C-alpha positions in Angstrom: 141.4 86.9 -4.6 141.7 87.9 -0.7 143.1 91.4 0.2 146.1 91.4 2.3 145.0 92.3 6.2 147.1 95.6 6.1 144.9 96.7 3.2 141.7 96.1 4.7 142.8 98.0 7.7 143.7 100.9 5.5 140.5 100.9 3.5 138.6 100.7 6.9 140.4 103.9 8.5 140.1 105.7 5.5 136.3 104.9 5.3 136.1 105.8 9.0 138.1 109.1 8.5 135.7 109.9 5.9 132.5 109.1 7.5 133.8 111.2 10.2 134.2 114.2 8.1 130.9 113.6 6.5 129.1 113.6 10.2 131.1 116.8 11.0 130.2 118.8 7.9 126.5 117.8 8.5 127.1 119.2 12.5 128.4 122.4 11.1 126.0 123.0 8.6 124.1 126.3 9.7 121.4 125.9 7.1 118.1 126.0 9.0 116.6 122.4 9.7 113.8 121.1 7.8 111.0 119.4 9.7 110.5 115.8 8.7 106.7 116.7 7.4 108.5 119.2 5.0 111.0 116.7 3.9 108.2 114.1 3.3 106.3 116.6 1.4 108.9 117.4 -0.8 110.0 113.9 -1.3 106.4 113.0 -2.3 106.1 115.7 -4.6 109.1 115.0 -6.3 108.5 111.0 -6.5 105.0 112.2 -8.2 106.9 114.4 -10.8 109.2 111.5 -11.6 106.4 109.1 -12.0 104.8 111.3 -14.4 107.7 111.3 -16.6 107.3 107.7 -17.4 
């Protein structure tokens, strides 16, 4: 069943508002930035830990 056009617009507007709020929240975050190398190392270690649990 297809949704009515006004419902799709409402959903789109709601998603757009949510997305913009998430972007603003990230921009307003005052925590120190994490370097790409540090982030990659963190997730590499996490991936190894998770694969060892199998």
